[in-house]
C-alpha positions as CSV (number, residue, x, y, z in Angstrom):
1,M,-20.0,-63.8,28.9
2,L,-17.3,-63.2,26.3
3,L,-18.5,-60.4,23.9
4,T,-16.4,-60.4,20.9
5,L,-16.1,-57.2,18.9
6,I,-14.3,-58.1,15.7
7,A,-13.7,-55.6,12.9
8,V,-11.1,-54.2,10.7
9,L,-12.4,-51.4,8.6
10,A,-12.0,-47.6,9.6
11,S,-15.7,-46.5,9.4
12,A,-18.2,-45.6,12.0
13,W,-20.9,-48.3,12.6
14,P,-24.5,-47.0,12.2
15,A,-26.5,-46.7,15.4
16,A,-23.5,-47.9,17.3
17,A,-24.7,-46.2,20.5
18,A,-27.2,-49.0,21.0
19,A,-24.2,-51.4,21.5
20,S,-23.7,-49.6,24.8
21,Q,-27.1,-50.7,26.3
22,P,-26.8,-54.2,28.0
23,P,-29.8,-56.5,27.2
24,S,-32.5,-57.3,29.7
25,G,-32.0,-60.2,32.0
26,T,-35.4,-61.5,31.1
27,C,-34.4,-61.9,27.5
28,Q,-35.0,-65.4,25.9
29,R,-31.6,-67.1,25.6
30,R,-32.6,-70.5,24.2
31,C,-34.7,-71.6,21.3
32,G,-35.3,-75.3,21.1
33,D,-32.0,-76.9,21.8
34,V,-29.9,-73.9,20.6
35,D,-28.4,-71.3,23.0
36,I,-28.8,-67.7,21.8
37,P,-25.9,-65.6,23.3
38,Y,-25.6,-61.9,23.1
39,P,-25.0,-60.1,20.8
40,F,-27.6,-62.4,19.2
41,G,-31.1,-62.3,20.6
42,I,-34.8,-62.7,20.2
43,A,-37.1,-59.6,20.2
44,R,-35.9,-55.9,20.3
45,G,-33.7,-55.0,23.2
46,C,-32.4,-58.4,23.4
47,Y,-29.8,-58.3,20.6
48,L,-27.3,-55.9,19.3
49,Y,-29.2,-53.4,17.2
50,T,-26.9,-51.9,14.4
51,G,-29.5,-50.5,12.1
52,E,-32.5,-51.5,9.9
53,N,-30.4,-52.6,7.1
54,D,-28.5,-55.1,9.1
55,V,-30.2,-58.4,9.9
56,T,-27.4,-60.2,11.6
57,F,-28.2,-60.4,15.2
58,G,-32.1,-60.3,15.5
59,L,-33.3,-63.8,15.5
60,T,-36.9,-65.4,15.7
61,C,-37.9,-68.6,17.4
62,N,-40.2,-70.4,14.9
63,L,-42.3,-73.5,15.3
64,T,-41.2,-75.9,12.4
65,A,-43.1,-78.5,10.4
66,D,-41.8,-81.3,12.7
67,G,-43.3,-79.6,15.9
68,T,-40.0,-78.2,17.3
69,Y,-38.9,-74.7,17.9
70,R,-35.8,-73.5,16.0
71,P,-34.0,-70.1,15.7
72,F,-34.0,-68.3,12.3
73,C,-32.2,-65.3,10.8
74,F,-35.0,-64.4,8.6
75,E,-35.6,-67.5,6.5
76,V,-32.1,-69.1,7.3
77,E,-32.2,-71.7,10.2
78,V,-29.4,-71.1,12.7
79,L,-28.0,-74.3,14.1
80,G,-25.5,-72.7,16.7
81,V,-23.6,-69.5,17.6
82,S,-20.1,-69.3,19.0
83,V,-19.2,-66.0,20.6
84,A,-15.6,-67.1,21.3
85,R,-15.0,-67.9,17.6
86,G,-17.2,-65.1,16.2
87,Q,-19.1,-67.8,14.1
88,A,-22.6,-69.1,13.5
89,R,-23.6,-72.4,11.9
90,V,-26.7,-72.2,9.6
91,R,-28.5,-74.6,7.4
92,N,-27.7,-74.3,3.7
93,E,-29.5,-75.6,0.6
94,I,-28.1,-78.4,-1.6
95,N,-28.3,-77.6,-5.4
96,P,-29.5,-80.8,-7.3
97,W,-28.9,-81.5,-11.0
98,C,-31.0,-84.6,-12.0
99,Y,-31.8,-86.4,-15.3
100,N,-35.5,-86.5,-16.1
101,A,-36.4,-89.7,-18.1
102,T,-39.8,-88.2,-19.3
103,S,-38.3,-85.0,-20.8
104,R,-34.9,-86.7,-21.6
105,S,-33.2,-83.7,-20.1
106,M,-31.7,-82.3,-16.9
107,D,-33.8,-80.7,-14.2
108,G,-32.7,-78.3,-11.5
109,G,-29.0,-77.1,-11.5
110,S,-30.3,-73.5,-12.4
111,S,-28.6,-70.6,-10.8
112,M,-28.9,-70.7,-7.0
113,W,-27.9,-67.5,-5.3
114,T,-27.1,-67.4,-1.5
115,D,-27.0,-63.8,-0.2
116,F,-25.9,-62.4,3.3
117,S,-24.8,-59.0,2.0
118,D,-27.5,-57.2,4.1
119,S,-25.8,-58.6,7.4
120,S,-22.5,-58.6,9.1
121,F,-22.0,-62.3,8.1
122,M,-19.1,-63.5,5.9
123,L,-18.7,-67.1,4.5
124,S,-15.9,-68.7,6.3
125,D,-13.1,-69.7,3.9
126,E,-11.4,-71.7,6.5
127,D,-14.4,-73.9,7.5
128,N,-16.3,-74.4,4.4
129,R,-15.6,-76.0,0.9
130,F,-17.4,-75.9,-2.3
131,T,-18.5,-79.6,-2.8
132,V,-19.7,-81.3,-6.0
133,V,-21.1,-84.9,-5.6
134,G,-21.9,-87.1,-8.7
135,C,-20.5,-88.3,-11.9
136,N,-19.5,-86.5,-15.0
137,S,-20.5,-83.2,-13.1
138,L,-18.7,-79.9,-13.3
139,A,-20.2,-77.0,-11.1
140,Y,-19.0,-73.5,-10.2
141,V,-19.4,-71.2,-7.4
142,S,-18.9,-67.5,-8.2
143,S,-19.6,-63.9,-7.0
144,K,-22.9,-62.6,-7.7
145,D,-22.0,-58.9,-7.3
146,A,-18.6,-57.6,-7.9
147,S,-19.3,-54.5,-5.8
148,Q,-19.0,-56.5,-2.7
149,F,-15.2,-56.4,-3.1
150,A,-13.1,-53.3,-2.3
151,T,-11.1,-54.0,-5.6
152,G,-14.2,-54.5,-7.6
153,S,-12.9,-57.9,-8.7
154,T,-14.9,-61.1,-9.2
155,Y,-14.2,-64.7,-8.4
156,M,-15.0,-68.1,-9.8
157,T,-14.0,-71.5,-8.7
158,G,-15.3,-75.0,-9.0
159,C,-14.3,-78.7,-9.6
160,M,-15.5,-81.8,-11.5
161,A,-16.6,-85.1,-10.0
162,T,-16.0,-88.2,-12.3
163,C,-16.9,-91.8,-11.9
164,P,-14.7,-94.2,-14.0
165,G,-16.5,-97.1,-12.2
166,A,-18.7,-97.8,-9.1
167,G,-16.0,-99.9,-7.7
168,R,-13.5,-97.1,-7.5
169,L,-15.9,-94.9,-5.2
170,E,-14.7,-94.9,-1.6
171,N,-16.6,-93.9,1.5
172,G,-15.0,-90.8,3.1
173,S,-12.9,-89.9,0.0
174,C,-13.6,-86.7,-1.8
175,S,-10.8,-86.5,-4.2
176,G,-12.5,-86.5,-7.5
177,M,-14.1,-89.9,-7.7
178,G,-17.8,-89.2,-7.3
179,C,-16.9,-86.1,-5.2
180,C,-14.6,-83.1,-5.4
181,Q,-14.1,-80.0,-3.3
182,A,-12.7,-76.4,-3.8
183,A,-11.8,-73.7,-1.5
184,I,-13.5,-70.3,-1.6
185,P,-11.9,-66.8,-1.3
186,R,-11.8,-64.9,2.1
187,G,-14.2,-62.1,2.7
188,I,-17.3,-63.0,0.6
189,N,-21.0,-62.6,1.7
190,S,-22.9,-63.9,-1.4
191,Y,-22.3,-66.5,-4.0
192,D,-23.8,-68.2,-7.0
193,V,-23.9,-71.9,-7.8
194,V,-24.3,-73.3,-11.3
195,F,-23.7,-76.5,-13.1
196,E,-21.9,-76.7,-16.6
197,E,-24.7,-77.8,-18.8
198,K,-22.5,-79.6,-21.3
199,F,-21.6,-82.1,-18.5
200,N,-24.7,-84.0,-17.5
201,T,-25.7,-87.5,-16.3
202,T,-27.9,-88.5,-19.4
203,A,-25.5,-91.0,-20.5
204,I,-25.1,-92.6,-17.1
205,A,-28.6,-92.1,-15.7
206,N,-29.0,-95.8,-14.9
207,F,-26.0,-95.6,-12.6
208,S,-26.1,-92.1,-11.3
209,R,-29.1,-90.0,-12.2
210,C,-28.3,-87.0,-9.9
211,S,-25.5,-84.7,-9.1
212,Y,-25.2,-82.0,-6.4
213,A,-23.3,-79.0,-5.5
214,V,-23.3,-77.0,-2.2
215,L,-21.1,-75.0,0.0
216,V,-20.8,-77.0,3.1
217,E,-18.9,-77.1,6.4
218,A,-15.8,-79.2,5.6
219,A,-15.6,-80.9,9.0
220,W,-19.2,-82.0,8.8
221,F,-19.2,-83.4,5.4
222,D,-18.4,-87.1,5.0
223,F,-18.8,-88.6,1.5
224,R,-21.0,-91.8,1.1
225,T,-20.8,-93.8,-2.1
226,T,-24.6,-94.1,-2.0
227,Y,-24.8,-90.3,-2.6
228,V,-23.8,-91.2,-6.1
229,T,-25.1,-94.8,-6.7
230,A,-28.5,-94.4,-4.9
231,G,-28.8,-90.6,-5.0
232,D,-29.7,-90.3,-1.3
233,F,-27.7,-87.1,-0.6
234,M,-30.9,-85.0,-0.5
235,A,-33.0,-87.5,1.4
236,S,-30.3,-88.3,4.0
237,T,-29.8,-84.6,4.8
238,G,-33.3,-83.2,4.2
239,G,-31.9,-81.2,1.3
240,K,-29.9,-78.9,3.6
241,V,-26.4,-79.1,5.2
242,P,-24.4,-76.9,7.7
243,L,-22.7,-73.8,6.6
244,V,-20.2,-71.8,8.8
245,L,-20.5,-67.9,8.8
246,D,-18.0,-65.6,10.3
247,W,-19.7,-62.5,11.9
248,V,-18.5,-59.1,13.2
249,V,-20.2,-56.5,15.5
250,G,-18.4,-53.5,14.2
251,K,-16.5,-51.9,11.2
252,V,-13.6,-50.4,13.0
253,T,-10.7,-51.8,14.8
254,C,-10.7,-52.4,18.6
255,R,-8.3,-49.3,19.2
256,E,-10.6,-47.0,17.2
257,A,-13.8,-48.5,18.9
258,M,-12.4,-47.9,22.4
259,R,-12.2,-44.1,21.5
260,N,-15.9,-43.7,21.5
261,T,-16.9,-44.3,25.1
262,T,-20.6,-43.9,24.5
263,A,-20.8,-46.5,21.6
264,Y,-18.2,-49.0,22.8
265,A,-19.8,-52.4,22.8
266,C,-17.6,-54.3,25.3
267,V,-19.4,-52.8,28.3
268,S,-19.1,-55.8,30.6
269,S,-16.2,-56.4,32.8
270,S,-16.1,-59.9,31.5
271,S,-16.0,-58.8,27.7
272,V,-13.1,-58.3,25.5
273,C,-12.6,-56.7,22.1
274,V,-10.9,-58.8,19.3
275,D,-9.8,-57.6,15.9
276,S,-11.1,-59.8,13.1
277,R,-9.2,-61.6,10.4
278,I,-11.9,-60.9,7.8
279,Q,-12.9,-57.6,6.3
280,V,-16.5,-56.3,6.3
281,R,-17.6,-54.4,3.2
282,L,-18.7,-51.0,3.8
283,P,-22.3,-50.0,2.8
């Protein structure tokens, strides 16, 4: 098994000594159709325990409404884990923004906060894109808490999807016509999604009643014109889409980690320590 210790900040990891204890061979390593490799695990003693305030590696295997078992990190469903890449794929909620003919106003679109700050997860800036689907729709993704950055700075980015005509929409194209995308900064672990209220679909409700905004795995997303014309983005995905998270198992460099022989996590002869390209915010 390749155990990747990826970190960059010069600070001791809480309860790091637990990392030197290899998990039991009787640990459950599969939930439904998802493999659960160490340092992730189900039940204490089967995952890398890094302290009560870090919820990264301890998973549960839950029976879901459709009668299947799936792994969860608290309330977030885990779709897969890659030790070699130091990544996990999870299911992320779509934020809808729809015209209500009864009230003649927009429903949904209120601030939606996604937060991984109590973990060693970071949102992958390389693999995810902030995506807006709809017509006459401007949405933003922004930082929720400026203290998560070492510089104390905040960020905000977004894009606008327009629809000059249904005939100009094209399957697979997300370049502004019915769909737009924007990159996110590196090293963030929480974000807020909000629609610009002065842009809404009231005037075009007969053609496109709903718009959507979500941070989604770029390689997975494939724009369909029916997302705009039939409003079936939510129905076709169950309201959730894949999101890629980077993860780390320490907050020191590999060189520094190796100096502490009692807490060094790469205890197996087949393990290796790799420094991360991302920075983990110190508690």
